[in-house]
DRENPA-3360 file (N, C-alpha, C; in nm, 2 decimals, always signed):
BEGIN
1 = MSFILVTG = +0.05/+3.27/-0.67/+0.11/+3.16/-0.69/+0.00/+3.04/-0.71 ~ +0.09/+2.96/-0.77/-0.04/+2.82/-0.79/-0.02/+2.70/-0.69 ~ -0.15/+2.64/-0.67/-0.11/+2.52/-0.56/-0.15/+2.38/-0.68 ~ -0.09/+2.30/-0.62/-0.10/+2.15/-0.64/-0.16/+2.05/-0.51 ~ -0.30/+1.97/-0.54/-0.31/+1.89/-0.45/-0.27/+1.80/-0.50 ~ -0.21/+1.74/-0.35/-0.22/+1.58/-0.36/-0.26/+1.50/-0.29 ~ -0.34/+1.39/-0.30/-0.39/+1.31/-0.22/-0.29/+1.18/-0.19 ~ -0.35/+1.13/-0.07/-0.26/+1.05/+0.00/-0.12/+1.07/+0.02;
9 = SSRGIGAA = -0.09/+1.19/+0.08/+0.02/+1.24/+0.06/+0.10/+1.20/+0.23 ~ +0.09/+1.14/+0.28/+0.14/+1.15/+0.46/+0.21/+1.05/+0.44 ~ +0.29/+0.97/+0.34/+0.36/+0.85/+0.34/+0.39/+0.80/+0.17 ~ +0.48/+0.71/+0.14/+0.51/+0.66/+0.03/+0.49/+0.75/-0.12 ~ +0.42/+0.70/-0.20/+0.46/+0.76/-0.35/+0.40/+0.95/-0.30 ~ +0.34/+0.93/-0.21/+0.24/+1.08/-0.20/+0.34/+1.17/-0.12 ~ +0.39/+1.13/-0.03/+0.51/+1.20/+0.01/+0.61/+1.22/-0.10 ~ +0.70/+1.14/-0.16/+0.75/+1.16/-0.23/+0.73/+1.25/-0.31;
17 = AKAELAAR = +0.63/+1.26/-0.36/+0.57/+1.34/-0.44/+0.58/+1.50/-0.42 ~ +0.51/+1.52/-0.33/+0.48/+1.61/-0.22/+0.64/+1.68/-0.23 ~ +0.74/+1.61/-0.21/+0.89/+1.69/-0.15/+0.92/+1.67/-0.25 ~ +0.93/+1.61/-0.40/+0.98/+1.69/-0.53/+0.90/+1.76/-0.59 ~ +0.76/+1.84/-0.55/+0.74/+1.90/-0.59/+0.72/+2.02/-0.52 ~ +0.78/+2.05/-0.41/+0.79/+2.13/-0.32/+0.97/+2.16/-0.36 ~ +1.04/+2.07/-0.41/+1.16/+2.10/-0.43/+1.18/+2.17/-0.54 ~ +1.08/+2.17/-0.63/+1.04/+2.25/-0.78/+0.99/+2.42/-0.76;
25 = GIEVIGHQ = +0.99/+2.45/-0.54/+0.95/+2.53/-0.58/+0.77/+2.56/-0.56 ~ +0.71/+2.47/-0.55/+0.59/+2.44/-0.59/+0.50/+2.48/-0.39 ~ +0.39/+2.50/-0.36/+0.30/+2.50/-0.35/+0.20/+2.38/-0.34 ~ +0.24/+2.24/-0.22/+0.14/+2.18/-0.21/+0.06/+2.16/-0.12 ~ -0.01/+2.12/-0.17/-0.17/+2.10/-0.04/-0.22/+1.93/-0.03 ~ -0.14/+1.94/+0.07/-0.14/+1.73/+0.14/-0.32/+1.72/+0.18 ~ -0.26/+1.53/+0.16/-0.42/+1.52/+0.20/-0.38/+1.39/+0.31 ~ -0.42/+1.37/+0.36/-0.43/+1.22/+0.48/-0.60/+1.18/+0.50;
33 = TREGDGGN = -0.59/+1.09/+0.51/-0.76/+0.99/+0.63/-0.75/+1.07/+0.68 ~ -0.67/+1.04/+0.81/-0.73/+1.13/+1.00/-0.64/+1.23/+1.02 ~ -0.66/+1.32/+1.08/-0.60/+1.41/+1.16/-0.45/+1.37/+1.17 ~ -0.41/+1.48/+1.16/-0.25/+1.45/+1.24/-0.13/+1.54/+1.20 ~ -0.02/+1.52/+1.18/+0.12/+1.66/+1.17/+0.07/+1.66/+1.03 ~ +0.16/+1.76/+1.01/+0.22/+1.79/+0.85/+0.16/+1.87/+0.78 ~ +0.01/+1.90/+0.82/-0.05/+2.06/+0.76/-0.17/+1.97/+0.66 ~ -0.15/+1.82/+0.64/-0.24/+1.81/+0.55/-0.37/+1.81/+0.57;
41 = IAADFTDP = -0.47/+1.84/+0.49/-0.62/+1.81/+0.50/-0.63/+1.67/+0.52 ~ -0.74/+1.65/+0.60/-0.77/+1.53/+0.68/-0.89/+1.50/+0.60 ~ -0.90/+1.39/+0.54/-1.06/+1.35/+0.45/-1.05/+1.20/+0.41 ~ -1.16/+1.12/+0.48/-1.15/+1.01/+0.52/-1.26/+0.93/+0.32 ~ -1.22/+0.91/+0.25/-1.28/+0.88/+0.16/-1.40/+0.73/+0.13 ~ -1.39/+0.67/+0.26/-1.51/+0.60/+0.25/-1.62/+0.67/+0.32 ~ -1.64/+0.81/+0.35/-1.70/+0.90/+0.35/-1.73/+0.96/+0.16 ~ -1.89/+0.96/+0.13/-1.89/+1.01/+0.00/-1.88/+1.17/+0.04;
49 = GAAQTLWD = -1.89/+1.23/+0.11/-1.87/+1.37/+0.11/-1.74/+1.40/+0.14 ~ -1.65/+1.32/+0.12/-1.51/+1.35/+0.21/-1.43/+1.44/+0.10 ~ -1.47/+1.38/-0.03/-1.38/+1.41/-0.16/-1.43/+1.62/-0.17 ~ -1.56/+1.61/-0.15/-1.61/+1.75/-0.18/-1.56/+1.84/-0.04 ~ -1.53/+1.80/+0.06/-1.47/+1.86/+0.22/-1.33/+1.90/+0.14 ~ -1.26/+1.79/+0.06/-1.13/+1.82/+0.05/-1.13/+1.92/-0.05 ~ -1.21/+1.89/-0.16/-1.20/+2.02/-0.24/-1.22/+2.18/-0.19 ~ -1.33/+2.15/-0.15/-1.32/+2.31/-0.09/-1.24/+2.35/+0.04;
57 = EALDRSDG = -1.20/+2.30/+0.10/-1.06/+2.36/+0.18/-0.94/+2.37/+0.08 ~ -0.95/+2.30/+0.03/-0.80/+2.31/-0.09/-0.88/+2.47/-0.18 ~ -0.90/+2.47/-0.20/-0.95/+2.61/-0.29/-0.96/+2.70/-0.19 ~ -1.03/+2.69/-0.06/-0.99/+2.82/+0.01/-0.82/+2.84/+0.06 ~ -0.78/+2.74/+0.08/-0.61/+2.77/+0.12/-0.55/+2.78/+0.00 ~ -0.62/+2.76/-0.12/-0.52/+2.84/-0.26/-0.55/+2.95/-0.31 ~ -0.66/+3.00/-0.21/-0.72/+3.13/-0.30/-0.77/+3.10/-0.44 ~ -0.82/+2.99/-0.44/-0.86/+2.96/-0.61/-0.78/+2.89/-0.70;
65 = DIAAVVNN = -0.66/+2.88/-0.65/-0.54/+2.90/-0.77/-0.52/+2.76/-0.78 ~ -0.59/+2.62/-0.75/-0.50/+2.49/-0.79/-0.50/+2.44/-0.90 ~ -0.35/+2.42/-0.96/-0.32/+2.37/-1.10/-0.29/+2.29/-1.15 ~ -0.31/+2.22/-1.06/-0.30/+2.04/-1.10/-0.38/+1.99/-0.96 ~ -0.37/+1.82/-0.98/-0.46/+1.73/-0.88/-0.40/+1.64/-0.92 ~ -0.30/+1.54/-0.82/-0.32/+1.39/-0.83/-0.34/+1.38/-0.75 ~ -0.44/+1.24/-0.82/-0.47/+1.11/-0.75/-0.43/+1.01/-0.70 ~ -0.35/+1.01/-0.60/-0.26/+0.93/-0.55/-0.36/+0.82/-0.42;
73 = AGLFDANP = -0.42/+0.87/-0.33/-0.47/+0.80/-0.27/-0.55/+0.69/-0.30 ~ -0.49/+0.54/-0.20/-0.51/+0.44/-0.24/-0.54/+0.29/-0.13 ~ -0.62/+0.22/-0.15/-0.67/+0.09/-0.06/-0.61/-0.02/-0.12 ~ -0.50/-0.09/-0.06/-0.47/-0.21/-0.12/-0.48/-0.30/+0.02 ~ -0.60/-0.38/+0.05/-0.64/-0.45/+0.13/-0.71/-0.59/+0.10 ~ -0.65/-0.72/+0.09/-0.65/-0.83/+0.07/-0.84/-0.81/+0.10 ~ -0.93/-0.92/+0.02/-1.07/-0.97/+0.00/-1.08/-1.08/-0.06 ~ -1.00/-1.22/+0.00/-1.07/-1.33/-0.03/-1.17/-1.36/-0.05;
81 = VERSDIEW = -1.23/-1.46/-0.16/-1.35/-1.47/-0.25/-1.41/-1.59/-0.12 ~ -1.32/-1.66/-0.03/-1.42/-1.72/+0.08/-1.50/-1.61/+0.21 ~ -1.47/-1.49/+0.19/-1.52/-1.41/+0.26/-1.64/-1.43/+0.28 ~ -1.72/-1.40/+0.42/-1.87/-1.37/+0.37/-1.89/-1.24/+0.25 ~ -2.06/-1.27/+0.22/-2.08/-1.19/+0.12/-2.12/-1.06/+0.17 ~ -2.15/-1.02/+0.26/-2.15/-0.83/+0.30/-2.00/-0.80/+0.32 ~ -1.89/-0.93/+0.38/-1.78/-0.90/+0.43/-1.72/-0.87/+0.29 ~ -1.72/-0.90/+0.20/-1.65/-0.89/+0.07/-1.71/-0.80/-0.01;
89 = LDAWEDTL = -1.85/-0.79/+0.02/-1.88/-0.64/-0.07/-1.85/-0.54/+0.00 ~ -1.85/-0.53/+0.15/-1.82/-0.43/+0.23/-1.64/-0.36/+0.15 ~ -1.55/-0.49/+0.15/-1.44/-0.42/+0.13/-1.49/-0.39/-0.04 ~ -1.49/-0.49/-0.12/-1.52/-0.41/-0.24/-1.53/-0.27/-0.24 ~ -1.67/-0.28/-0.16/-1.71/-0.10/-0.19/-1.62/+0.01/-0.16 ~ -1.52/-0.03/-0.04/-1.41/+0.08/+0.01/-1.34/+0.09/-0.10 ~ -1.29/-0.06/-0.13/-1.16/-0.05/-0.21/-1.21/+0.05/-0.36 ~ -1.35/+0.02/-0.37/-1.35/+0.11/-0.52/-1.40/+0.24/-0.45;
97 = RINLTAAA = -1.44/+0.34/-0.34/-1.45/+0.43/-0.33/-1.36/+0.55/-0.34 ~ -1.26/+0.42/-0.24/-1.11/+0.54/-0.19/-1.02/+0.51/-0.30 ~ -1.06/+0.43/-0.42/-0.93/+0.41/-0.55/-0.99/+0.45/-0.63 ~ -1.11/+0.49/-0.68/-1.20/+0.54/-0.77/-1.25/+0.66/-0.80 ~ -1.38/+0.60/-0.71/-1.47/+0.75/-0.71/-1.46/+0.84/-0.61 ~ -1.34/+0.84/-0.55/-1.30/+1.00/-0.50/-1.21/+1.02/-0.58 ~ -1.13/+1.01/-0.65/-1.07/+1.02/-0.74/-1.16/+1.11/-0.89 ~ -1.27/+1.00/-0.92/-1.34/+1.06/-0.96/-1.42/+1.22/-0.94;
105 = QLSRFAVR = -1.42/+1.21/-0.83/-1.48/+1.34/-0.74/-1.41/+1.44/-0.79 ~ -1.31/+1.42/-0.69/-1.19/+1.52/-0.71/-1.17/+1.56/-0.91 ~ -1.17/+1.52/-0.98/-1.15/+1.52/-1.11/-1.25/+1.59/-1.16 ~ -1.38/+1.57/-1.11/-1.47/+1.66/-1.19/-1.43/+1.80/-1.14 ~ -1.42/+1.80/-0.96/-1.45/+1.89/-0.93/-1.30/+2.05/-1.01 ~ -1.23/+1.96/-1.03/-1.13/+2.03/-1.13/-1.14/+2.07/-1.22 ~ -1.22/+1.99/-1.29/-1.26/+2.03/-1.47/-1.30/+2.13/-1.47 ~ -1.43/+2.11/-1.36/-1.54/+2.22/-1.39/-1.46/+2.37/-1.34;
113 = HWQSRDPG = -1.36/+2.32/-1.23/-1.29/+2.47/-1.17/-1.21/+2.51/-1.29 ~ -1.16/+2.43/-1.35/-1.03/+2.50/-1.48/-1.16/+2.51/-1.61 ~ -1.28/+2.51/-1.60/-1.29/+2.52/-1.70/-1.35/+2.72/-1.71 ~ -1.39/+2.71/-1.60/-1.42/+2.84/-1.59/-1.27/+2.97/-1.54 ~ -1.15/+2.86/-1.59/-1.04/+3.01/-1.55/-0.95/+3.04/-1.70 ~ -0.91/+3.15/-1.69/-0.84/+3.20/-1.87/-0.70/+3.03/-1.87 ~ -0.69/+3.05/-1.95/-0.58/+2.92/-1.99/-0.44/+3.00/-1.96 ~ -0.34/+2.94/-1.94/-0.22/+2.99/-1.93/-0.15/+3.06/-2.03;
121 = PDGVRGRL = -0.02/+3.11/-2.06/+0.07/+3.13/-2.17/+0.06/+2.97/-2.28 ~ +0.06/+2.85/-2.18/+0.08/+2.77/-2.29/-0.07/+2.69/-2.35 ~ -0.16/+2.77/-2.33/-0.29/+2.73/-2.35/-0.36/+2.61/-2.24 ~ -0.27/+2.61/-2.12/-0.26/+2.47/-2.02/-0.41/+2.51/-1.91 ~ -0.53/+2.44/-1.89/-0.59/+2.53/-1.76/-0.58/+2.48/-1.65 ~ -0.51/+2.34/-1.68/-0.53/+2.22/-1.52/-0.47/+2.11/-1.58 ~ -0.40/+2.03/-1.50/-0.35/+1.92/-1.50/-0.38/+1.78/-1.39 ~ -0.45/+1.68/-1.43/-0.45/+1.58/-1.37/-0.37/+1.47/-1.39;
129 = VHVASRAA = -0.33/+1.44/-1.26/-0.25/+1.34/-1.24/-0.26/+1.18/-1.16 ~ -0.27/+1.09/-1.23/-0.36/+0.95/-1.13/-0.29/+0.89/-1.15 ~ -0.26/+0.84/-0.98/-0.11/+0.73/-1.00/-0.24/+0.59/-0.97 ~ -0.22/+0.48/-1.10/-0.28/+0.39/-1.09/-0.19/+0.27/-1.01 ~ -0.21/+0.16/-1.16/-0.12/+0.06/-1.12/-0.13/-0.03/-1.23 ~ +0.01/-0.13/-1.25/+0.03/-0.25/-1.39/-0.08/-0.31/-1.34 ~ -0.19/-0.33/-1.25/-0.33/-0.39/-1.22/-0.45/-0.38/-1.31 ~ -0.39/-0.27/-1.38/-0.50/-0.20/-1.45/-0.49/-0.31/-1.58;
137 = YRGDSPAH = -0.39/-0.34/-1.61/-0.40/-0.40/-1.76/-0.34/-0.56/-1.71 ~ -0.26/-0.60/-1.64/-0.22/-0.73/-1.66/-0.31/-0.78/-1.51 ~ -0.39/-0.74/-1.42/-0.47/-0.78/-1.27/-0.42/-0.78/-1.20 ~ -0.44/-0.89/-1.08/-0.40/-0.87/-0.95/-0.42/-1.01/-0.90 ~ -0.35/-1.05/-0.75/-0.40/-1.18/-0.74/-0.56/-1.20/-0.69 ~ -0.56/-1.31/-0.70/-0.70/-1.38/-0.65/-0.79/-1.34/-0.51 ~ -0.70/-1.24/-0.42/-0.75/-1.12/-0.33/-0.75/-0.98/-0.38 ~ -0.73/-0.94/-0.48/-0.75/-0.86/-0.54/-0.82/-0.82/-0.62;
145 = WHYAAAKG = -0.89/-0.86/-0.64/-1.03/-0.83/-0.77/-1.03/-0.69/-0.76 ~ -1.07/-0.61/-0.66/-1.13/-0.52/-0.61/-1.03/-0.36/-0.68 ~ -0.90/-0.45/-0.63/-0.77/-0.29/-0.64/-0.77/-0.30/-0.82 ~ -0.78/-0.44/-0.85/-0.71/-0.43/-1.00/-0.84/-0.36/-1.08 ~ -0.97/-0.38/-1.06/-1.07/-0.30/-1.09/-1.06/-0.17/-1.11 ~ -1.04/-0.11/-0.99/-1.04/+0.00/-0.95/-0.95/+0.10/-1.02 ~ -0.85/+0.02/-1.08/-0.72/+0.08/-1.12/-0.74/+0.06/-1.27 ~ -0.81/+0.00/-1.24/-0.82/-0.05/-1.44/-1.00/+0.08/-1.50;
153 = GMIAMHKT = -1.07/+0.10/-1.41/-1.16/+0.22/-1.40/-1.08/+0.30/-1.42 ~ -0.98/+0.39/-1.34/-0.91/+0.49/-1.32/-0.84/+0.53/-1.46 ~ -0.74/+0.39/-1.50/-0.69/+0.45/-1.65/-0.83/+0.50/-1.77 ~ -0.95/+0.41/-1.74/-1.01/+0.40/-1.87/-1.11/+0.55/-1.82 ~ -1.12/+0.64/-1.73/-1.14/+0.77/-1.64/-1.09/+0.83/-1.71 ~ -0.95/+0.84/-1.68/-0.83/+0.92/-1.74/-0.80/+0.92/-1.86 ~ -0.87/+0.79/-2.00/-0.83/+0.87/-2.11/-0.98/+0.93/-2.10 ~ -1.10/+0.90/-2.15/-1.21/+0.96/-2.14/-1.21/+1.11/-2.14;
161 = IARAYAAG = -1.11/+1.17/-1.99/-1.11/+1.28/-1.96/-1.02/+1.39/-2.06 ~ -0.89/+1.32/-2.09/-0.79/+1.28/-2.16/-0.86/+1.36/-2.32 ~ -0.95/+1.26/-2.38/-1.04/+1.30/-2.53/-1.12/+1.40/-2.51 ~ -1.21/+1.43/-2.40/-1.28/+1.51/-2.40/-1.24/+1.69/-2.32 ~ -1.11/+1.70/-2.26/-1.10/+1.81/-2.27/-0.99/+1.87/-2.33 ~ -0.94/+1.80/-2.39/-0.85/+1.85/-2.44/-0.84/+1.99/-2.49 ~ -0.91/+1.98/-2.65/-0.92/+2.13/-2.68/-0.94/+2.20/-2.59 ~ -1.01/+2.21/-2.43/-0.98/+2.33/-2.33/-0.92/+2.34/-2.26;
169 = GILSFAIT = -0.76/+2.33/-2.31/-0.66/+2.30/-2.22/-0.64/+2.25/-2.08 ~ -0.74/+2.12/-2.06/-0.73/+2.09/-1.94/-0.65/+1.93/-2.00 ~ -0.56/+1.89/-1.92/-0.46/+1.78/-1.93/-0.47/+1.69/-1.82 ~ -0.46/+1.55/-1.91/-0.53/+1.43/-1.82/-0.36/+1.34/-1.84 ~ -0.26/+1.25/-1.72/-0.16/+1.18/-1.70/-0.16/+1.06/-1.62 ~ -0.15/+0.97/-1.68/-0.18/+0.85/-1.57/-0.06/+0.80/-1.54 ~ +0.03/+0.71/-1.43/+0.12/+0.64/-1.42/+0.06/+0.46/-1.40 ~ +0.12/+0.42/-1.43/+0.05/+0.26/-1.35/+0.22/+0.21/-1.34;
177 = PGFTDTSM = +0.26/+0.25/-1.20/+0.33/+0.16/-1.07/+0.33/+0.04/-1.09 ~ +0.46/-0.04/-1.13/+0.43/-0.23/-1.09/+0.43/-0.22/-0.88 ~ +0.52/-0.31/-0.81/+0.55/-0.26/-0.69/+0.65/-0.15/-0.68 ~ +0.61/-0.08/-0.57/+0.73/+0.02/-0.48/+0.74/-0.02/-0.39 ~ +0.83/+0.04/-0.33/+0.90/+0.00/-0.19/+0.79/+0.10/-0.09 ~ +0.72/+0.04/-0.06/+0.62/+0.12/+0.04/+0.55/+0.05/+0.11 ~ +0.49/+0.11/+0.23/+0.43/+0.03/+0.33/+0.29/-0.11/+0.28 ~ +0.23/-0.03/+0.20/+0.14/-0.10/+0.13/+0.16/-0.24/+0.04;
185 = AGDYLDSR = +0.27/-0.19/-0.01/+0.33/-0.31/-0.15/+0.41/-0.39/-0.03 ~ +0.48/-0.36/+0.06/+0.60/-0.44/+0.14/+0.48/-0.57/+0.19 ~ +0.40/-0.53/+0.26/+0.29/-0.66/+0.32/+0.29/-0.71/+0.23 ~ +0.25/-0.72/+0.08/+0.19/-0.75/+0.02/+0.28/-0.85/-0.08 ~ +0.47/-0.79/-0.06/+0.57/-0.89/-0.12/+0.60/-0.99/-0.02 ~ +0.57/-0.96/+0.14/+0.62/-1.06/+0.19/+0.45/-1.18/+0.22 ~ +0.35/-1.12/+0.20/+0.28/-1.25/+0.17/+0.27/-1.34/+0.08 ~ +0.32/-1.28/-0.06/+0.35/-1.36/-0.15/+0.51/-1.42/-0.15;
193 = GGAGLLAD = +0.61/-1.43/-0.05/+0.72/-1.51/-0.06/+0.86/-1.36/-0.07 ~ +0.83/-1.28/-0.07/+0.93/-1.19/-0.04/+1.00/-1.18/-0.19 ~ +1.13/-1.19/-0.16/+1.21/-1.16/-0.25/+1.21/-1.26/-0.35 ~ +1.15/-1.36/-0.35/+1.11/-1.42/-0.42/+1.02/-1.43/-0.54 ~ +0.97/-1.27/-0.53/+0.84/-1.26/-0.61/+0.93/-1.12/-0.75 ~ +1.06/-1.13/-0.67/+1.12/-0.98/-0.73/+1.19/-1.10/-0.91 ~ +1.14/-1.17/-0.86/+1.22/-1.29/-0.97/+1.13/-1.24/-1.12 ~ +1.01/-1.18/-1.08/+0.89/-1.17/-1.18/+0.96/-0.99/-1.25;
201 = IPLGRVAT = +1.07/-0.96/-1.22/+1.09/-0.78/-1.22/+1.22/-0.80/-1.29 ~ +1.23/-0.82/-1.40/+1.37/-0.82/-1.48/+1.50/-0.70/-1.46 ~ +1.46/-0.58/-1.39/+1.54/-0.50/-1.34/+1.59/-0.56/-1.20 ~ +1.49/-0.67/-1.16/+1.58/-0.68/-1.03/+1.57/-0.64/-0.90 ~ +1.45/-0.55/-0.89/+1.42/-0.47/-0.78/+1.23/-0.38/-0.84 ~ +1.22/-0.38/-0.68/+1.04/-0.29/-0.73/+1.13/-0.14/-0.71 ~ +1.05/-0.09/-0.78/+1.03/+0.10/-0.77/+1.03/+0.15/-0.66 ~ +1.14/+0.29/-0.62/+1.18/+0.33/-0.51/+1.02/+0.46/-0.52;
209 = PEEIGRII = +0.99/+0.45/-0.39/+0.84/+0.61/-0.40/+0.92/+0.74/-0.44 ~ +0.99/+0.77/-0.46/+1.13/+0.87/-0.52/+1.09/+0.88/-0.70 ~ +1.12/+0.76/-0.74/+1.10/+0.78/-0.87/+0.98/+0.77/-0.92 ~ +0.89/+0.75/-0.85/+0.71/+0.75/-0.91/+0.73/+0.92/-0.88 ~ +0.77/+0.92/-0.74/+0.75/+1.09/-0.71/+0.74/+1.20/-0.82 ~ +0.93/+1.12/-0.89/+0.96/+1.24/-1.02/+0.86/+1.24/-1.13 ~ +0.81/+1.09/-1.18/+0.74/+1.13/-1.31/+0.59/+1.19/-1.25 ~ +0.57/+1.17/-1.16/+0.42/+1.25/-1.10/+0.48/+1.40/-1.12;
217 = TFCALDAP = +0.56/+1.47/-1.08/+0.65/+1.58/-1.08/+0.64/+1.61/-1.20 ~ +0.71/+1.50/-1.35/+0.69/+1.55/-1.43/+0.55/+1.60/-1.52 ~ +0.51/+1.48/-1.45/+0.35/+1.52/-1.55/+0.26/+1.64/-1.50 ~ +0.30/+1.70/-1.35/+0.25/+1.75/-1.35/+0.31/+1.91/-1.34 ~ +0.42/+1.91/-1.41/+0.49/+2.03/-1.42/+0.51/+2.07/-1.57 ~ +0.59/+1.94/-1.66/+0.66/+1.96/-1.74/+0.61/+1.86/-1.86 ~ +0.54/+1.78/-1.89/+0.48/+1.72/-1.97/+0.45/+1.80/-2.06 ~ +0.44/+1.77/-2.20/+0.40/+1.89/-2.30/+0.27/+1.83/-2.34;
225 = PSMTGAVI = +0.20/+1.91/-2.36/+0.02/+1.90/-2.36/+0.01/+1.82/-2.47 ~ +0.10/+1.75/-2.56/+0.11/+1.67/-2.66/+0.06/+1.59/-2.64 ~ +0.16/+1.54/-2.47/+0.12/+1.41/-2.42/+0.02/+1.33/-2.31 ~ -0.12/+1.44/-2.34/-0.24/+1.43/-2.26/-0.28/+1.33/-2.31 ~ -0.35/+1.23/-2.22/-0.41/+1.09/-2.24/-0.27/+1.02/-2.23 ~ -0.13/+1.00/-2.21/-0.05/+0.89/-2.19/-0.06/+0.85/-2.08 ~ -0.05/+0.70/-2.09/-0.01/+0.64/-1.95/+0.15/+0.58/-1.94 ~ +0.17/+0.64/-1.83/+0.37/+0.60/-1.86/+0.39/+0.47/-1.75;
233 = DANGASFV = +0.44/+0.35/-1.79/+0.51/+0.20/-1.71/+0.58/+0.23/-1.64 ~ +0.58/+0.21/-1.50/+0.74/+0.21/-1.42/+0.68/+0.10/-1.31 ~ +0.71/-0.02/-1.37/+0.73/-0.17/-1.33/+0.87/-0.27/-1.35 ~ +0.98/-0.17/-1.39/+1.09/-0.24/-1.40/+1.09/-0.36/-1.52 ~ +0.97/-0.34/-1.61/+0.96/-0.44/-1.68/+0.89/-0.57/-1.69 ~ +0.82/-0.54/-1.53/+0.76/-0.66/-1.48/+0.62/-0.71/-1.61 ~ +0.60/-0.59/-1.67/+0.50/-0.61/-1.76/+0.50/-0.48/-1.88 ~ +0.53/-0.58/-1.97/+0.52/-0.46/-2.09/+0.40/-0.46/-2.19;
241 = R = +0.39/-0.34/-2.26/+0.26/-0.36/-2.36/+0.31/-0.28/-2.47;
% end
């Protein structure tokens, strides 16, 4: 049986994706930053070696059969420009490492792994699903340069992977949610005026983690190979391209 690795799966979008995939009969290998309950692998992505540790343990648990990787782990902490130089740089580097570099490391490990495998009946060797953000396209608040930069980098990385490896049966998909009803987004909504911010969302509400989880599941299991390279928006029409 094939396995799917989902990072940041202890809460929010990651937990919803894990549940959706499990409901489809998929064996999911979860990840969280610190040791805890739930059977997830603990790996703190601020440590440059953590992605390698996570990948190695996931390979061991799956007996070398990881069919897809969902890059969902993220950090969304404010980083005001008024901070000291070292505080601002530290926050920048932590956010880039967690939101982009760790995803790049895992994507690289997965691509190399799949290149050594035979394709399935549909010609697919493996799938990457990257949970980015509408911030990749429209930017974010003045205190979130680092977050927008990381998510923009994730989209550029995703497109590069899709173009580079499609012929070899390695597929890449990206999802760009707007605000989602998670603890991470909730703190931001409160700081920006709460319900007043919903005026910017024509749908009149933020997305639910379950909605994004269903899109992740579609990309990881059902999206046809011709969709590789696609970016799927899920922001209630608050940003349309």
